[in-house]
C-alpha positions in Angstrom: 56.5 22.1 86.6 56.6 22.0 82.8 55.9 18.3 82.9 52.7 18.8 84.9 51.5 21.4 82.5 52.3 19.2 79.5 50.5 16.3 81.2 47.4 18.5 81.8 47.4 19.6 78.2 47.7 16.0 77.0 44.9 15.0 79.3 42.7 17.8 78.0 43.5 16.8 74.4 42.7 13.2 75.2 39.4 14.1 76.8 38.5 16.4 73.8 39.3 13.5 71.5 37.1 11.1 73.5 34.2 13.5 73.5 34.6 14.0 69.7 34.3 10.2 69.4 31.0 10.2 71.3 32.1 8.7 74.6 33.9 10.2 77.5 36.2 8.0 79.5 33.7 7.9 82.3 30.9 6.7 80.0 33.1 4.0 78.5 33.9 2.7 81.9 30.2 2.7 82.8 29.4 0.7 79.6 32.2 -1.8 80.4 31.0 -2.2 84.0 27.4 -2.7 82.9 28.2 -5.5 80.5 30.6 -7.1 83.0 27.8 -7.0 85.5 25.4 -8.7 83.0 28.0 -11.4 82.4 28.6 -12.0 86.1 24.9 -11.9 86.9 24.0 -14.3 84.0 26.8 -16.7 84.9 25.7 -16.8 88.5 22.1 -17.4 87.6 23.2 -20.1 85.1 25.1 -21.9 87.9 22.2 -21.6 90.3 19.7 -22.9 87.9 22.0 -25.8 86.9 22.0 -26.9 90.6 18.2 -26.8 90.9 16.4 -30.0 90.0 12.8 -29.7 88.9 10.5 -32.7 89.7 6.8 -33.3 89.8 5.1 -33.8 93.1 2.6 -36.1 91.5 3.2 -39.8 91.6 1.8 -42.4 89.2 -1.9 -41.8 88.6 -1.8 -38.5 90.4 -5.0 -36.5 91.1 -5.4 -32.8 91.0 -8.4 -32.4 93.3 -10.0 -34.8 95.8 -13.7 -34.4 96.3 -14.5 -36.6 99.3 -13.1 -40.0 98.4 -13.3 -39.3 94.7 -10.2 -37.8 93.0 -10.3 -35.9 89.7 -7.5 -37.2 87.5 -5.1 -34.8 85.9 -6.2 -35.8 82.4 -9.6 -34.2 83.0 -7.9 -30.8 83.1 -7.8 -31.0 79.3 -11.6 -31.1 79.2 -12.2 -27.2 79.2 -9.7 -26.8 76.3 -11.4 -29.5 74.3 -14.8 -28.0 75.0 -13.6 -24.6 74.1 -12.2 -25.8 70.8 -15.5 -27.5 70.0 -17.3 -24.3 70.8 -15.0 -22.3 68.5 -16.0 -24.5 65.5 -19.7 -24.9 66.5 -20.9 -21.4 67.5 -21.2 -18.4 65.2 -20.1 -16.1 68.0 -16.5 -17.1 68.8 -16.1 -15.1 72.1 -17.5 -17.8 74.4 -15.3 -20.4 72.8 -12.2 -18.3 73.1 -13.0 -17.6 76.8 -13.4 -21.3 77.6 -10.3 -22.2 75.7 -8.1 -19.5 77.3 -9.4 -20.4 80.8 -8.7 -24.1 80.1 -5.1 -23.2 79.1 -4.7 -21.0 82.2 -6.0 -23.9 84.3 -3.5 -26.3 82.7 -0.6 -24.0 83.4 -1.8 -23.4 86.9 -1.9 -27.2 87.5 1.6 -27.7 86.1 3.0 -25.0 88.3 1.2 -26.2 91.3 2.6 -29.7 91.0 6.2 -28.7 90.3 8.8 -29.1 93.0 12.3 -27.7 93.0 15.1 -29.6 94.8 18.5 -28.2 95.4 21.4 -30.6 94.5 24.2 -31.1 97.0 27.1 -28.7 96.3 30.2 -27.5 98.1 30.2 -24.3 100.1 32.8 -22.9 97.7 30.6 -23.3 94.6 27.6 -22.0 96.6 29.6 -18.8 97.5 30.8 -18.4 93.9 27.2 -18.8 92.5 25.5 -16.3 94.8 28.6 -14.0 94.8 28.5 -13.7 91.0 24.8 -12.8 91.1 25.3 -10.2 93.9 28.4 -8.6 92.4 26.9 -8.6 88.9 23.7 -7.1 90.1 25.6 -4.5 92.1 27.7 -3.5 89.1 24.6 -3.1 86.9 22.6 -1.2 89.6 25.6 1.1 90.2 25.7 2.1 86.6 22.0 2.4 86.2 21.5 4.6 89.3 24.6 6.7 89.2 23.9 10.4 89.2 24.9 12.1 85.9 26.8 15.2 87.0 
């Protein structure tokens, strides 16, 4: 009986000490779980992205658009950027030049993304389960800490 009372008093003193330091034991575990979740999630994503191979879907002399039997070469997508830069130096009002230049850059990025292909490398089922298991478990740990009710 005395042992239980002493244990409760020690537990109370320990909790008071933890609160004085700024963290309760519950908050310290939440912080540990959150960072462990980040590590697991990041490690799983790293492994997944290591097994994805990025290639271009364009072959030699690829064309972006085909108009009838005439194809527009990909090199011509640089034309709006070049025209926009010329406009920036020629015109007194810079706004039209900036608009053309920004639209040209957006068009180039769109073209690159449109012609990118992801290919999954062959891997074992064990590695596949580890990769996606790390992402799921890490995400679950982070979400549990973020959405836990603070009673």
